[in-house]
C-alpha positions as CSV (number, residue, x, y, z in Angstrom):
1,M,-0.1,0.5,0.2
2,N,3.3,2.4,0.6
3,K,4.2,1.6,-3.1
4,I,1.3,2.6,-4.1
5,L,1.1,5.9,-2.5
6,K,4.2,7.5,-3.1
7,R,3.5,6.4,-7.3
8,I,0.4,8.5,-6.5
9,G,2.2,11.2,-5.4
10,L,4.6,11.4,-7.7
11,T,2.0,11.4,-10.3
12,L,0.4,13.9,-9.0
13,G,3.7,16.1,-8.1
14,T,4.5,15.4,-11.9
15,I,1.6,16.4,-13.5
16,V,1.4,19.6,-10.5
17,A,4.9,20.9,-11.7
18,L,4.3,20.9,-15.4
19,L,1.7,22.8,-14.9
20,A,2.8,25.2,-13.5
21,L,5.9,25.4,-16.0
22,S,3.6,25.2,-18.2
23,F,1.2,28.5,-17.1
24,A,4.8,30.2,-16.5
25,Y,6.1,29.5,-20.3
26,G,2.6,31.1,-21.6
27,I,2.9,34.3,-18.6
28,Y,7.0,34.7,-19.9
29,G,5.7,34.4,-23.6
30,F,2.8,38.0,-22.5
31,A,5.6,39.6,-20.8
32,T,7.9,39.1,-23.4
33,A,5.3,39.7,-26.4
34,R,5.9,43.0,-27.1
35,E,9.3,43.8,-26.9
36,R,10.2,40.3,-29.3
37,M,7.4,42.0,-32.1
38,D,9.4,45.0,-32.6
39,K,12.2,43.5,-32.8
40,V,10.4,40.9,-35.5
41,C,9.0,44.0,-37.2
42,A,12.0,46.2,-37.5
43,Q,13.5,43.0,-39.4
44,I,11.3,43.0,-42.3
45,P,13.1,45.5,-45.3
46,V,10.8,47.7,-47.4
47,G,10.5,46.5,-50.2
48,M,10.5,42.8,-49.1
49,S,8.6,40.6,-51.7
50,I,5.5,38.6,-51.2
51,D,8.2,35.9,-51.9
52,E,10.6,36.6,-49.6
53,L,7.9,38.0,-46.3
54,R,6.0,33.5,-46.6
55,K,9.2,32.1,-46.4
56,F,10.0,35.2,-43.4
57,S,6.8,34.5,-41.5
58,D,7.9,30.8,-41.6
59,D,10.9,31.5,-40.3
60,K,9.8,33.7,-36.8
61,G,6.7,31.3,-36.4
62,L,4.2,33.8,-37.7
63,L,1.9,33.5,-39.7
64,K,1.8,33.9,-43.9
65,P,0.7,36.5,-45.5
66,H,-1.6,36.8,-48.3
67,L,-2.5,40.2,-49.6
68,E,-0.2,41.8,-52.6
69,N,-1.7,45.0,-52.2
70,G,-3.5,46.1,-49.1
71,T,-3.3,45.9,-45.3
72,D,-2.3,42.6,-43.3
73,Y,-1.3,41.6,-40.0
74,L,0.7,38.6,-39.5
75,G,0.7,37.5,-36.0
76,E,2.3,35.8,-33.2
77,G,1.4,31.9,-32.6
78,R,2.0,32.0,-29.1
79,T,0.1,35.3,-28.6
80,M,-2.6,34.3,-30.5
81,G,-2.5,36.6,-32.1
82,R,-2.7,39.6,-30.6
83,H,0.5,40.8,-31.0
84,R,1.9,41.2,-34.7
85,C,3.2,43.1,-37.4
86,K,0.9,44.8,-39.4
87,V,2.5,44.9,-43.0
88,V,1.2,47.4,-45.3
89,M,2.0,45.9,-49.1
90,E,2.1,47.2,-52.3
91,A,2.3,45.5,-56.1
92,G,4.0,42.8,-54.2
93,K,6.2,44.5,-52.8
94,V,6.6,45.4,-48.4
95,K,6.3,49.6,-48.4
96,S,6.0,48.7,-44.5
97,S,5.8,47.9,-41.1
98,V,5.1,48.5,-37.8
99,R,4.6,45.8,-34.3
100,N,1.0,45.9,-33.8
101,F,-1.8,44.8,-31.0
102,M,-4.9,43.7,-30.6
103,D,-7.1,44.4,-27.8
């Protein structure tokens, strides 16, 4: 009976520890999102083609751009898209890029 209680305790302790780590990871992701996305959006240069932007989005874990003309939002999955890059496209090239926060 003592061995069973030890296993149950170890299992419950492991579950609680994993939940605490997951929660901390999520909180850290939201707490650092502004700085992280400022840096990512600043790396998108004016004149970048739509194909280069799609590759950049894949490399950085952002949503893929779809528009060759107009405004597109490249959201970050870690913050469920709340922090994102607002990218203005014109003729298949980046016209401007700035961090955007959806509240």
